[in-house]
N, C-alpha and C positions, 0 to 999 in steps of 0.2 A: 504494500500500500504506500503510495506516495501522496503527500498532502502539501499544499502551498496556499498562500493567501495573497490576494492583490493588495490588501491594506498595508502590507509591510513595505510598500514602495512609496517614496516621496513623490517623484514625478511619474506617477503610474500610468498616465495616459499613453506614453510612448514606449513603455518598457516591453521588452521581449525576453522572456526567461527560458533557459534551456534546462530540460530535465532528462537525465540518463537513467534508463531502467535496464537492469541486468537479468531480471527474472523472466521466465518464459510465460508466466501468467501473473496477473495481479490487477490492481485498480488504481486509477488516478482520481483524486478529489481536489478540485480547485475552488477554494472558497473566495467569495467576493471578487469574481474575475474582473481584471482590468488589463489593458494591453494585450499581450499574446503570450502563448506558451508553445514552445517547440518540444515535442516528445520524441526522444531518441531511444529506440528499442535496440539494445546491444546485448543480445543473449550470449552466454558464455559457451559459444561453440565457434568452430573455425569459420572465419568470414567467407570461405569458399562454399560453405553450406547455406549461406543466406539466401541464395537464389532458389533454394528448394523450400523456403518457408512461406506460409500464408499467415497474415495478421488478421484477427477478427476483433472487433470492438462491439460492446453492448452498453449503450448509455443507460445510466440510472433512470428510473421512472420519473423522478422529480428533477432531473438535470435541467438547468436553465442558466442563461447568462452568457452563452458563447456559441459560436459556430465552430464546427470541427471540419477541417479540410485535410485532404491528401496533398502533400506538397513535394514537388520534385523540381529541382533546379529553378526555383522561383515561381513555378506555375502552380496555381491552386485549383483543386477540384473539390467542390462542396460534397461532404459526406453526410453530415448531420446538421440540419438547420436549427437554430435556436428556437425552442418552442415546439419542435416536432414531437408529438406524443404517440408515435407508433409503438405500442407496447411490445416488449421483448424483441424488438427488431435488432438483428445482428448485421453488421457491415464488415465484409471481408475483402481483402486485396492482397496481392503478392507483395512480399517484403521489398522486392526490387522496384515496385511501382512508386515508392516514395515514403516519406515520413508523415507524422501527424503534426498539423499546425492548428492550434486551438486559439481562436481570436475572440476576445470579449466583445459583446455588442453594447452599444450605448445604453446606460441605465440611469433612471432617476435615483434609485436607491440600490447600490450594489450589495449592501449588507444583507439583502434578502435572497441573494442568488448563490447557488452552488452548482458548478458544472462537474460532472463526474461520469466515468465509464469504467467498465471492466475490459480487460484485454487478454487475448490468448495468442500465443505463437505456436504453430503446429506445422507438420510437414504438409506439402501440397496434396499428397495422397490421402491423408486423413481428412483434410478439409474438403476434398472432393467427395468423400464418403458422406460427410455431414450435410453437404449442400449440393446434392445431385439435382441439378435443374431439369435434366432431360427426362428422367423417369424415376422420381423419388419413391414411388410406391410399387415398383416392379419387383416381383418375387425373385429371390436369389437363386442362382444355379447351384448345383451340388458343390462345385468347386469353390464358389464364393462362400457358401456356408462353412465348408471345412476350413477355409482360410480365415473366416471371421472368428471361428472358435480359437484360433491361434493368436490373433492380433487384437481382439476387442478388449475394451476396458472392463467390460463385465460379460460374464457367460453364466446363465442360470437356466435351470429347468423349473417351469412354473405354470400356473394357470391364471387366466384372466378373471378377476373377481368383478371388475366393473370398468367401464370406460366413460369418462366425462369429457365433454367437448367444450373448449373455450373459443367461442366464435370470434371474439374480439382479437384474440391472439392467433387465430387460425391454426390451433393446435388441439390434439386430443391427448388426454392423460390416461394411460393404461395402468390400472391398479392391479398389481401382480401379487399372487401368493406364491412364495418360493418353496419348491419341494427339494431342490438340491442347488447349492451354491458352488459353482466351479471356480469362479474368479470374480473379484471386484476391486477396482483401484480405490474407489471412495466408498464410504459407508452409506450408500444409497439404500441398500437392502438391510434391514435390521430386524431383530427380534422384537415383537410387539405383544403386549398383553400377557395375561396369565397362561394362555394356551400354548405359548412358546412357538408361535408361527413366525416365520420370516416373511416380511412384506416390503414392498417398495413401489415406486412409481416410475414409469418410463414414458417419455414424451415422443410424439411423432406428429406429422402434418395432418391437419383436419381432412384434407382432400383424400387421404388414403382410406378413409371410411372404416377404421378399425371398429369391430363390434365384439361384444363379449361372446365367447365360444366355449364349448365343452372340451375337456381333455387338456393334456399338457403340451406346452410349446418349449422350444429351445430359444430363449431370448438372448441376443447378442447386441452390442452397440458401443457407443462412445460416450465419454463424459464431455460435456460442453457447457461452460460457465456454471459448473456445479450441478448440472442436471443430466440425467441419463437419457440419451437420445437413441431411439430404436434403429438397429441395423438389420441384419438377417434374423428372421423369426419363423423357422419352419415348425410344423407339428413335430413333436418329439419322436413319434414312431417313424416319420420320414427321415429325421436325422439319424436314428439308429440304423436304418437301412443303408443310407449313403455312407455312414461311418464304417459299417461292416464291409461294404463293397470295396471301399478305398483301402481298408486295412488288409483285406485278402489279396489285393493287388500290390501291396506295399507302396501305396500312393498317398498315405496320410501325411499332411504337412506337419502335424504334431499329434501327440498322444493325449487323449482325455477319456476318462471312463464314461462310456455312453449310457450305463445302466442307471 
């Protein structure tokens, strides 16, 4: 978390402040914005790897007081307009497309404004998985499922308890009861209540039309801004079949107990 305040500057109207961030994910909070802020993302990896990175930002719901631009060699491209209230909107761009230039908008009372956003740096391959524009709801092939089991942030066997739709955010929330937890990077799926059941929520696009269904599924996916995003999710019996077929042929990319 990086925080700064426009009120700390004397001649704040013309000030441009530089911020350097070394973490691959985090958040920026700019209180009482005046002047401009240049956000330099400098992750602790080889500069040769920068071209393989995607940057995503997600403004806070109450963020106000500044426009956020993508800046490269002096040219500005507007990413987020001050006052844009698109809930849960995520903006992504290639690391080599430029840096972030945050410019305060004229305010009568800057003390009431706070500009803020979360950011994530990830490989372009992972970003493409999360933001597949062409066919986000397309079922995964057998090969894609088996690869997802090896590379996903979470892999669980579970059933759908309920699906709630968030029309404003154009998302569906899948409420999952976990029968077996193979892997999770973050503690999205947790023990709840006295029954000792593991439960959690997975988000996907509203347009995919997910409905509650009987039986078990293999849920895989990525963590994105602290939320579980759905990847491949075949019926569990279909996963068992494809896993056995691949194992018999020696083509499994990784081992996982399918039972």
